[in-house]
C-alpha positions in Angstrom: 74.6 85.0 99.6 76.5 87.7 101.9 76.0 87.5 105.5 74.7 90.5 107.2 75.8 91.2 110.5 74.4 93.8 113.2 76.1 94.2 116.6 76.6 96.8 119.2 80.6 96.6 120.2 81.7 96.5 123.7 80.7 99.7 125.6 83.8 99.7 127.4 86.5 99.5 124.9 84.7 99.0 121.5 86.3 95.4 121.1 84.4 92.7 119.8 85.0 88.8 120.3 83.2 85.6 120.1 79.3 85.5 120.0 78.0 83.4 122.6 73.9 82.5 123.5 71.1 81.8 121.6 68.3 83.5 122.9 70.1 86.5 123.8 73.3 86.4 121.7 76.0 87.9 123.7 80.3 88.8 123.1 83.0 88.6 125.8 85.4 91.1 124.4 88.9 90.2 124.1 90.1 93.4 125.4 88.7 94.2 128.5 86.6 90.9 129.4 83.4 93.0 129.3 80.0 91.6 128.1 77.8 93.4 125.8 74.8 92.2 123.7 75.2 91.4 120.0 72.3 90.5 117.6 73.6 88.5 114.8 71.3 87.9 111.8 71.8 86.0 108.4 68.8 86.5 106.2 67.0 87.6 109.4 68.1 84.3 111.3 70.0 83.8 114.3 73.4 82.5 113.7 74.0 79.0 115.6 77.8 78.2 116.5 79.4 75.8 114.1 78.1 76.9 111.1 79.5 78.3 108.0 78.4 81.9 108.6 79.4 81.7 112.2 83.0 80.6 111.2 83.1 83.6 109.1 82.2 85.9 111.8 84.4 84.6 113.8 87.2 84.9 111.4 86.1 88.4 111.0 86.3 89.1 114.9 89.6 87.7 114.8 90.8 89.9 112.0 89.6 93.1 113.7 90.9 92.1 116.8 94.3 91.7 115.2 94.0 94.7 113.6 93.3 96.7 117.1 96.2 95.0 118.6 98.5 96.5 115.3 97.1 100.0 116.1 97.9 99.8 119.3 101.5 98.8 118.6 101.5 101.6 116.3 100.1 104.1 118.5 102.7 103.2 121.2 105.6 103.4 118.6 104.2 106.8 117.4 104.3 108.2 121.1 107.8 106.7 121.6 109.0 108.3 118.4 107.2 111.9 118.9 109.1 111.8 122.3 112.3 111.4 120.7 111.2 114.1 118.2 110.5 116.5 121.1 113.8 115.9 122.7 115.9 116.6 119.6 114.0 119.9 119.3 115.8 120.9 122.6 119.4 119.4 121.7 122.1 121.4 120.0 125.0 119.3 118.5 128.0 120.7 117.5 130.0 117.9 115.9 133.5 118.1 114.3 134.9 121.1 115.7 138.2 120.2 114.9 137.6 120.6 111.3 137.3 124.5 111.7 139.7 127.0 113.3 139.5 128.0 116.5 139.3 131.6 118.0 142.4 132.1 119.9 142.6 134.6 123.3 145.2 134.3 125.9 144.0 132.3 128.6 145.0 134.9 131.2 142.6 137.1 129.7 139.8 134.3 129.2 139.2 132.6 132.8 142.2 132.0 135.0 142.8 135.1 136.5 146.6 134.2 136.9 149.5 136.0 135.6 151.6 134.3 133.0 153.7 135.1 130.0 152.4 135.8 126.7 152.5 133.1 124.0 152.4 132.4 120.1 149.3 130.0 119.6 149.0 127.8 116.5 146.8 125.1 114.9 146.1 123.0 112.4 143.0 122.1 110.7 142.8 118.2 109.4 144.1 117.9 105.7 146.6 115.2 105.5 147.3 115.0 109.2 145.1 114.9 112.4 144.1 118.3 113.5 146.4 120.0 116.6 146.7 123.0 118.5 150.1 124.5 119.5 151.6 126.5 121.8 155.1 128.6 121.8 155.6 130.2 124.8 157.5 133.5 125.2 158.5 132.9 129.1 157.3 130.9 132.0 153.9 129.7 132.8 152.3 131.0 129.3 148.9 129.6 128.1 146.9 129.6 124.8 143.3 129.6 124.8 141.4 128.2 121.7 137.9 128.5 121.8 134.4 128.4 119.7 131.3 130.4 119.7 128.0 128.5 119.3 125.6 131.3 119.8 123.3 132.3 123.0 120.7 130.1 123.7 119.2 130.4 127.2 117.1 127.3 127.1 120.0 125.0 127.2 121.1 123.7 130.7 123.1 120.7 130.3 126.2 120.3 128.7 128.4 117.6 127.3 132.1 118.1 125.9 133.4 115.1 124.0 137.1 114.7 122.2 140.1 112.7 121.9 143.6 114.2 122.5 147.0 113.0 122.2 150.7 114.2 122.8 152.7 112.6 119.6 156.2 112.2 121.6 157.4 112.2 125.5 158.6 115.8 124.6 155.4 117.2 124.3 153.9 115.4 127.2 156.7 116.7 129.4 156.1 120.3 128.0 152.6 120.5 129.2 151.8 122.1 132.2 148.0 121.6 132.2 145.3 121.0 129.6 141.9 122.8 130.4 138.4 122.2 129.1 136.1 125.5 129.3 132.5 125.7 129.1 130.8 129.2 129.4 127.3 130.1 129.0 126.3 133.7 129.8 122.5 134.4 130.4 121.4 138.1 131.0 124.9 138.9 132.3 125.1 135.8 134.8 128.2 133.5 134.1 127.6 129.7 134.1 131.5 128.3 133.8 132.4 124.7 133.9 135.8 124.0 134.0 138.1 121.1 134.0 141.9 120.9 134.3 144.6 118.1 134.0 147.4 119.3 135.9 150.1 117.2 135.3 153.1 118.9 137.0 151.1 118.6 140.4 149.5 115.1 139.1 146.0 116.2 140.2 142.8 116.8 138.5 141.1 120.2 139.5 137.6 121.8 138.4 137.2 125.5 138.2 135.3 127.8 140.4 134.5 131.3 139.4 132.1 132.2 142.2 134.6 135.0 143.4 134.8 136.9 140.0 133.3 140.4 139.8 132.2 142.9 137.3 135.7 144.4 138.0 138.0 141.1 138.0 135.5 139.0 135.5 138.4 136.2 135.2 138.9 135.8 139.2 138.4 132.3 140.2 140.2 129.0 141.6 141.0 125.6 140.5 139.6 123.1 143.1 141.5 119.6 143.7 139.1 116.8 143.2 141.4 114.5 145.1 142.2 112.4 141.8 145.3 111.8 140.5 146.5 113.0 136.9 149.7 111.5 135.7 151.2 112.5 132.2 149.6 110.9 129.3 151.3 108.0 127.7 152.5 109.7 124.1 151.3 108.2 120.8 147.9 106.9 122.6 144.8 108.4 122.2 142.9 109.3 125.1 139.1 109.8 124.7 137.2 112.2 127.4 133.5 113.2 127.7 133.1 116.0 130.2 129.4 116.5 131.8 127.9 119.6 133.4 124.7 121.3 133.9 123.3 124.4 135.7 120.2 125.5 137.5 119.4 129.1 137.8 122.2 130.5 140.0 124.7 127.4 140.3 127.1 125.2 137.9 127.3 121.4 138.5 130.4 119.4 137.5 128.7 116.2 137.0 131.4 113.5 135.4 134.4 113.0 133.5 134.6 109.6 131.4 138.2 108.6 130.7 138.5 105.9 127.8 135.1 104.6 128.7 135.3 104.7 132.6 133.0 107.2 134.3 134.2 109.4 137.1 131.5 111.2 139.0 132.8 114.7 140.0 129.9 115.9 141.9 130.9 119.4 142.6 129.3 122.7 142.3 129.6 126.4 142.4 127.5 129.5 142.4 127.5 131.6 139.4 128.7 135.3 139.4 126.7 138.0 137.7 129.2 139.8 135.6 127.5 142.1 133.2 128.9 140.2 130.2 127.0 139.6 126.9 124.9 136.3 126.2 126.4 133.5 124.8 127.6 130.0 124.8 131.3 128.8 124.4 133.5 125.9 124.7 137.4 125.9 124.7 140.6 124.0 125.0 143.5 125.6 126.8 147.2 124.8 126.4 149.5 125.6 129.6 153.1 126.0 129.2 155.8 125.0 131.8 158.3 127.5 133.9 160.8 127.4 131.1 158.4 128.0 128.2 158.8 124.9 126.0 156.8 124.7 123.0 154.4 121.6 122.1 151.6 120.4 120.1 148.5 119.0 121.4 146.5 116.6 118.7 143.1 116.6 119.1 140.5 114.3 117.2 136.2 113.9 117.0 135.7 117.2 119.1 131.9 117.2 120.1 129.7 119.7 122.1 126.1 119.1 123.0 123.8 121.6 124.6 120.5 120.5 125.8 117.5 121.4 127.6 117.1 119.7 131.1 114.1 117.8 132.5 
């Protein structure tokens, strides 16, 4: 005959365990170690320990306890996944940027505020060869600014700009005065503009300070030396870079630069000027020419930009 069990679960956590006691059967909860009264009946009689029915009950209790543990584990896993889903909702990833054409502007008009010669910019998206950006200066100290419009999104405040860069030969490496990375986010006219420069001619790594810009001189700013050397890159060798920055309501922070897996803390910040520009989010690469205007190409690969909402 099928046994009939009547019981009251643990009042603390509703778990149940092995029945103990004869006149007043009790249960020791395996989850909270609390005790609660339990009445076990089989055809109207109390179940004694060691009987077949008691063994069936114990097995049932163990099954329920195991199921409860599995449910707890699933709940914990679901909670972790939900956090990941929520975080992904606040992340925008722009991958494979080298696969589509860049918009081109003169660097002097973009953000440097420094006069220079005009240049003829060129580029190539991958087909049978790797993508590249090129500059053909028309005089000394020319530059070409290649950028991507990513769309306005004021909720984003953390930036990660990743890419692999390479000069194909020594001539190209020697011809480059600087290579610059630029991130620009505009929110209600306030310009947050993290920037990084490899200045090969002066052998120094620098970051961009646009705090002195005004509505009449929107490109005004200064490059600030961080005290780290910047030798020319070895030709035919890919260099992998990750530039990290973030902002708050009125400042921009240069956080770190990772080079071939080695992370360098930058730890510099500047106030962000209100320039009345239209809201938007861009990322860019700029090629700077040397004093004799030598043309060169920069090969690019695996270019990725990630914007996320800060904690």
